C-alpha positions as protocol buffer text, in pm:
chain_id: "A"
residue {
  index: 1
  type: MET
  ca { x: 2339 y: -33 z: -862 }
}
residue {
  index: 2
  type: GLY
  ca { x: 2618 y: -337 z: -857 }
}
residue {
  index: 3
  type: GLU
  ca { x: 2681 y: -613 z: -684 }
}
residue {
  index: 4
  type: GLN
  ca { x: 2471 y: -640 z: -420 }
}
residue {
  index: 5
  type: GLN
  ca { x: 2652 y: -959 z: -265 }
}
residue {
  index: 6
  type: HIS
  ca { x: 2871 y: -714 z: -88 }
}
residue {
  index: 7
  type: VAL
  ca { x: 2649 y: -548 z: 137 }
}
residue {
  index: 8
  type: LYS
  ca { x: 2699 y: -672 z: 505 }
}
residue {
  index: 9
  type: PHE
  ca { x: 2401 y: -751 z: 695 }
}
residue {
  index: 10
  type: PRO
  ca { x: 2358 y: -920 z: 1066 }
}
residue {
  index: 11
  type: GLN
  ca { x: 2367 y: -1282 z: 1000 }
}
residue {
  index: 12
  type: GLU
  ca { x: 2037 y: -1316 z: 1188 }
}
residue {
  index: 13
  type: VAL
  ca { x: 1869 y: -1096 z: 954 }
}
residue {
  index: 14
  type: ILE
  ca { x: 2005 y: -1282 z: 673 }
}
residue {
  index: 15
  type: ASP
  ca { x: 1867 y: -1616 z: 787 }
}
residue {
  index: 16
  type: GLU
  ca { x: 1546 y: -1473 z: 871 }
}
residue {
  index: 17
  type: TYR
  ca { x: 1457 y: -1380 z: 516 }
}
residue {
  index: 18
  type: ALA
  ca { x: 1642 y: -1703 z: 369 }
}
residue {
  index: 19
  type: ALA
  ca { x: 1393 y: -1891 z: 554 }
}
residue {
  index: 20
  type: LEU
  ca { x: 1132 y: -1697 z: 378 }
}
residue {
  index: 21
  type: GLY
  ca { x: 1290 y: -1744 z: 29 }
}
residue {
  index: 22
  type: VAL
  ca { x: 1406 y: -1395 z: 23 }
}
residue {
  index: 23
  type: ASP
  ca { x: 1708 y: -1284 z: -131 }
}
residue {
  index: 24
  type: LEU
  ca { x: 1791 y: -1020 z: 143 }
}
residue {
  index: 25
  type: PRO
  ca { x: 2039 y: -791 z: -71 }
}
residue {
  index: 26
  type: ALA
  ca { x: 1841 y: -754 z: -341 }
}
residue {
  index: 27
  type: LEU
  ca { x: 1510 y: -704 z: -149 }
}
residue {
  index: 28
  type: PHE
  ca { x: 1676 y: -422 z: 58 }
}
residue {
  index: 29
  type: SER
  ca { x: 1867 y: -260 z: -244 }
}
residue {
  index: 30
  type: ALA
  ca { x: 1830 y: 118 z: -378 }
}
residue {
  index: 31
  type: GLY
  ca { x: 1594 y: -11 z: -662 }
}
residue {
  index: 32
  type: HIS
  ca { x: 1542 y: 144 z: -1017 }
}
residue {
  index: 33
  type: LEU
  ca { x: 1595 y: 500 z: -913 }
}
residue {
  index: 34
  type: GLY
  ca { x: 1909 y: 392 z: -687 }
}
residue {
  index: 35
  type: ASN
  ca { x: 2045 y: 183 z: -1004 }
}
residue {
  index: 36
  type: ARG
  ca { x: 2018 y: 474 z: -1235 }
}
residue {
  index: 37
  type: MET
  ca { x: 2232 y: 728 z: -971 }
}
residue {
  index: 38
  type: GLY
  ca { x: 2450 y: 465 z: -871 }
}
residue {
  index: 39
  type: VAL
  ca { x: 2392 y: 381 z: -528 }
}
residue {
  index: 40
  type: GLN
  ca { x: 2551 y: 130 z: -357 }
}
residue {
  index: 41
  type: ILE
  ca { x: 2488 y: 4 z: -23 }
}
residue {
  index: 42
  type: LEU
  ca { x: 2788 y: -104 z: 172 }
}
residue {
  index: 43
  type: GLU
  ca { x: 2671 y: -243 z: 534 }
}
residue {
  index: 44
  type: ALA
  ca { x: 2292 y: -259 z: 659 }
}
residue {
  index: 45
  type: SER
  ca { x: 2127 y: -280 z: 999 }
}
residue {
  index: 46
  type: ALA
  ca { x: 1886 y: -167 z: 1202 }
}
residue {
  index: 47
  type: GLU
  ca { x: 2174 y: 45 z: 1401 }
}
residue {
  index: 48
  type: LYS
  ca { x: 2325 y: 138 z: 1087 }
}
residue {
  index: 49
  type: VAL
  ca { x: 2277 y: 154 z: 711 }
}
residue {
  index: 50
  type: VAL
  ca { x: 2571 y: 331 z: 490 }
}
residue {
  index: 51
  type: GLY
  ca { x: 2644 y: 378 z: 135 }
}
residue {
  index: 52
  type: THR
  ca { x: 2772 y: 585 z: -129 }
}
residue {
  index: 53
  type: MET
  ca { x: 2656 y: 768 z: -475 }
}
residue {
  index: 54
  type: PRO
  ca { x: 2884 y: 915 z: -718 }
}
residue {
  index: 55
  type: VAL
  ca { x: 2873 y: 1270 z: -809 }
}
residue {
  index: 56
  type: GLU
  ca { x: 2889 y: 1274 z: -1153 }
}
residue {
  index: 57
  type: GLY
  ca { x: 2569 y: 1203 z: -1311 }
}
residue {
  index: 58
  type: ASN
  ca { x: 2374 y: 1350 z: -1019 }
}
residue {
  index: 59
  type: THR
  ca { x: 2465 y: 1719 z: -1046 }
}
residue {
  index: 60
  type: GLN
  ca { x: 2202 y: 2013 z: -1135 }
}
residue {
  index: 61
  type: PRO
  ca { x: 2301 y: 2299 z: -1402 }
}
residue {
  index: 62
  type: TYR
  ca { x: 2594 y: 2433 z: -1203 }
}
residue {
  index: 63
  type: GLY
  ca { x: 2825 y: 2120 z: -1173 }
}
residue {
  index: 64
  type: LEU
  ca { x: 2746 y: 2054 z: -823 }
}
residue {
  index: 65
  type: LEU
  ca { x: 2517 y: 1797 z: -670 }
}
residue {
  index: 66
  type: HIS
  ca { x: 2159 y: 1826 z: -712 }
}
residue {
  index: 67
  type: GLY
  ca { x: 1974 y: 1823 z: -421 }
}
residue {
  index: 68
  type: GLY
  ca { x: 1761 y: 1579 z: -515 }
}
residue {
  index: 69
  type: ALA
  ca { x: 1975 y: 1308 z: -570 }
}
residue {
  index: 70
  type: SER
  ca { x: 2100 y: 1362 z: -200 }
}
residue {
  index: 71
  type: ALA
  ca { x: 1728 y: 1314 z: -90 }
}
residue {
  index: 72
  type: VAL
  ca { x: 1743 y: 981 z: -293 }
}
residue {
  index: 73
  type: LEU
  ca { x: 2048 y: 870 z: -84 }
}
residue {
  index: 74
  type: ALA
  ca { x: 1881 y: 973 z: 223 }
}
residue {
  index: 75
  type: GLU
  ca { x: 1575 y: 852 z: 158 }
}
residue {
  index: 76
  type: THR
  ca { x: 1740 y: 497 z: 79 }
}
residue {
  index: 77
  type: LEU
  ca { x: 1946 y: 474 z: 310 }
}
residue {
  index: 78
  type: GLY
  ca { x: 1678 y: 590 z: 616 }
}
residue {
  index: 79
  type: SER
  ca { x: 1385 y: 319 z: 414 }
}
residue {
  index: 80
  type: VAL
  ca { x: 1648 y: 47 z: 416 }
}
residue {
  index: 81
  type: GLY
  ca { x: 1734 y: 89 z: 806 }
}
residue {
  index: 82
  type: SER
  ca { x: 1370 y: 128 z: 889 }
}
residue {
  index: 83
  type: MET
  ca { x: 1250 y: -184 z: 688 }
}
residue {
  index: 84
  type: LEU
  ca { x: 1511 y: -394 z: 898 }
}
residue {
  index: 85
  type: HIS
  ca { x: 1413 y: -266 z: 1223 }
}
residue {
  index: 86
  type: GLY
  ca { x: 1024 y: -350 z: 1111 }
}
residue {
  index: 87
  type: GLY
  ca { x: 1160 y: -716 z: 1029 }
}
residue {
  index: 88
  type: SER
  ca { x: 1001 y: -936 z: 790 }
}
residue {
  index: 89
  type: SER
  ca { x: 627 y: -891 z: 911 }
}
residue {
  index: 90
  type: LYS
  ca { x: 634 y: -500 z: 807 }
}
residue {
  index: 91
  type: ILE
  ca { x: 721 y: -272 z: 525 }
}
residue {
  index: 92
  type: ALA
  ca { x: 844 y: 110 z: 545 }
}
residue {
  index: 93
  type: VAL
  ca { x: 671 y: 363 z: 375 }
}
residue {
  index: 94
  type: GLY
  ca { x: 823 y: 685 z: 402 }
}
residue {
  index: 95
  type: VAL
  ca { x: 580 y: 994 z: 510 }
}
residue {
  index: 96
  type: ASP
  ca { x: 841 y: 1287 z: 603 }
}
residue {
  index: 97
  type: LEU
  ca { x: 1146 y: 1345 z: 438 }
}
residue {
  index: 98
  type: ASN
  ca { x: 1348 y: 1697 z: 519 }
}
residue {
  index: 99
  type: CYS
  ca { x: 1670 y: 1765 z: 382 }
}
residue {
  index: 100
  type: THR
  ca { x: 1910 y: 2066 z: 451 }
}
residue {
  index: 101
  type: HIS
  ca { x: 2210 y: 2117 z: 230 }
}
residue {
  index: 102
  type: HIS
  ca { x: 2516 y: 2261 z: 365 }
}
residue {
  index: 103
  type: ARG
  ca { x: 2787 y: 2290 z: 75 }
}
residue {
  index: 104
  type: GLY
  ca { x: 2805 y: 2194 z: -257 }
}
residue {
  index: 105
  type: ALA
  ca { x: 2995 y: 1882 z: -386 }
}
residue {
  index: 106
  type: ARG
  ca { x: 3109 y: 1846 z: -756 }
}
residue {
  index: 107
  type: SER
  ca { x: 3331 y: 1557 z: -814 }
}
residue {
  index: 108
  type: GLY
  ca { x: 3361 y: 1196 z: -637 }
}
residue {
  index: 109
  type: LEU
  ca { x: 3176 y: 1017 z: -413 }
}
residue {
  index: 110
  type: VAL
  ca { x: 2893 y: 1099 z: -112 }
}
residue {
  index: 111
  type: THR
  ca { x: 2850 y: 878 z: 139 }
}
residue {
  index: 112
  type: GLY
  ca { x: 2557 y: 857 z: 334 }
}
residue {
  index: 113
  type: VAL
  ca { x: 2509 y: 716 z: 709 }
}
residue {
  index: 114
  type: ALA
  ca { x: 2186 y: 670 z: 873 }
}
residue {
  index: 115
  type: THR
  ca { x: 2141 y: 602 z: 1222 }
}
residue {
  index: 116
  type: PRO
  ca { x: 1795 y: 577 z: 1407 }
}
residue {
  index: 117
  type: VAL
  ca { x: 1689 y: 847 z: 1631 }
}
residue {
  index: 118
  type: HIS
  ca { x: 1339 y: 662 z: 1702 }
}
residue {
  index: 119
  type: ARG
  ca { x: 1252 y: 327 z: 1619 }
}
residue {
  index: 120
  type: GLY
  ca { x: 863 y: 216 z: 1730 }
}
residue {
  index: 121
  type: ARG
  ca { x: 645 y: -22 z: 1625 }
}
residue {
  index: 122
  type: SER
  ca { x: 456 y: 173 z: 1409 }
}
residue {
  index: 123
  type: THR
  ca { x: 737 y: 440 z: 1286 }
}
residue {
  index: 124
  type: ALA
  ca { x: 1089 y: 498 z: 1251 }
}
residue {
  index: 125
  type: THR
  ca { x: 1293 y: 776 z: 1215 }
}
residue {
  index: 126
  type: TYR
  ca { x: 1653 y: 829 z: 1082 }
}
residue {
  index: 127
  type: GLU
  ca { x: 1912 y: 1082 z: 1080 }
}
residue {
  index: 128
  type: ILE
  ca { x: 2104 y: 1066 z: 766 }
}
residue {
  index: 129
  type: VAL
  ca { x: 2436 y: 1233 z: 727 }
}
residue {
  index: 130
  type: ILE
  ca { x: 2584 y: 1284 z: 375 }
}
residue {
  index: 131
  type: SER
  ca { x: 2980 y: 1394 z: 350 }
}
residue {
  index: 132
  type: ASP
  ca { x: 3191 y: 1449 z: 59 }
}
residue {
  index: 133
  type: GLU
  ca { x: 3506 y: 1216 z: 41 }
}
residue {
  index: 134
  type: GLN
  ca { x: 3726 y: 1469 z: 257 }
}
residue {
  index: 135
  type: GLY
  ca { x: 3477 y: 1401 z: 550 }
}
residue {
  index: 136
  type: ARG
  ca { x: 3299 y: 1741 z: 491 }
}
residue {
  index: 137
  type: ARG
  ca { x: 2879 y: 1733 z: 556 }
}
residue {
  index: 138
  type: VAL
  ca { x: 2735 y: 1796 z: 271 }
}
residue {
  index: 139
  type: CYS
  ca { x: 2399 y: 1750 z: 337 }
}
residue {
  index: 140
  type: SER
  ca { x: 2169 y: 1648 z: 686 }
}
residue {
  index: 141
  type: ALA
  ca { x: 1841 y: 1490 z: 644 }
}
residue {
  index: 142
  type: ARG
  ca { x: 1587 y: 1296 z: 870 }
}
residue {
  index: 143
  type: LEU
  ca { x: 1334 y: 1048 z: 758 }
}
residue {
  index: 144
  type: THR
  ca { x: 1047 y: 919 z: 900 }
}
residue {
  index: 145
  type: CYS
  ca { x: 858 y: 584 z: 796 }
}
residue {
  index: 146
  type: MET
  ca { x: 563 y: 445 z: 893 }
}
residue {
  index: 147
  type: LEU
  ca { x: 599 y: 64 z: 994 }
}
residue {
  index: 148
  type: ARG
  ca { x: 288 y: -118 z: 790 }
}
residue {
  index: 149
  type: GLU
  ca { x: 190 y: -462 z: 898 }
}
residue {
  index: 150
  type: ILE
  ca { x: 164 y: -731 z: 593 }
}
residue {
  index: 151
  type: GLY
  ca { x: 228 y: -1042 z: 792 }
}
residue {
  index: 152
  type: PRO
  ca { x: 531 y: -1242 z: 726 }
}
residue {
  index: 153
  type: LEU
  ca { x: 640 y: -1185 z: 324 }
}
residue {
  index: 154
  type: ASP
  ca { x: 530 y: -1423 z: 60 }
}
residue {
  index: 155
  type: ALA
  ca { x: 818 y: -1479 z: -169 }
}
residue {
  index: 156
  type: GLY
  ca { x: 586 y: -1519 z: -443 }
}
residue {
  index: 157
  type: SER
  ca { x: 495 y: -1162 z: -442 }
}
residue {
  index: 158
  type: LEU
  ca { x: 839 y: -1018 z: -459 }
}
residue {
  index: 159
  type: PRO
  ca { x: 999 y: -930 z: -769 }
}
residue {
  index: 160
  type: GLN
  ca { x: 1188 y: -1219 z: -933 }
}
residue {
  index: 161
  type: GLU
  ca { x: 1510 y: -1038 z: -834 }
}
residue {
  index: 162
  type: ALA
  ca { x: 1417 y: -1065 z: -507 }
}
residue {
  index: 163
  type: ARG
  ca { x: 1345 y: -1438 z: -467 }
}
residue {
  index: 164
  type: LEU
  ca { x: 1583 y: -1737 z: -392 }
}
residue {
  index: 165
  type: ASN
  ca { x: 1645 y: -2006 z: -601 }
}
residue {
  index: 166
  type: GLY
  ca { x: 1325 y: -1878 z: -827 }
}
residue {
  index: 167
  type: ALA
  ca { x: 1109 y: -1914 z: -570 }
}
């Protein structure tokens, strides 16, 4: 997925996770699947998550952006927003994803913008709009995540790349 340090997070959120020994950009990345698909998260807060994905390498046999690729981008962005809403004591688990594909994309980058529809104590729902480089809507998606209480994050239980200073 590239250089995660370019992700813009609210400072108070960075501070909350740093106090727990957690590298926030690594924790809230697109993960291994997103890496393979070239997903880049550009901006992340509970109010708005923005990310991009190349069309090239993520197409179906007709040369159009694969609907499943749009779903990966949508779920990634909505999950990041849900986790940031839930805070360090909760994890977000996707329970419903709905995607409507409006038009095809054959090249360039698509950009997804996730904004909250509902942010509660036990669920969070985000609308994700994916657009092509001309600003035309390619896909509209909605993701609902269950927010599960886990207590304070234990940096030792996180993948090595999400820990600060090798904790």
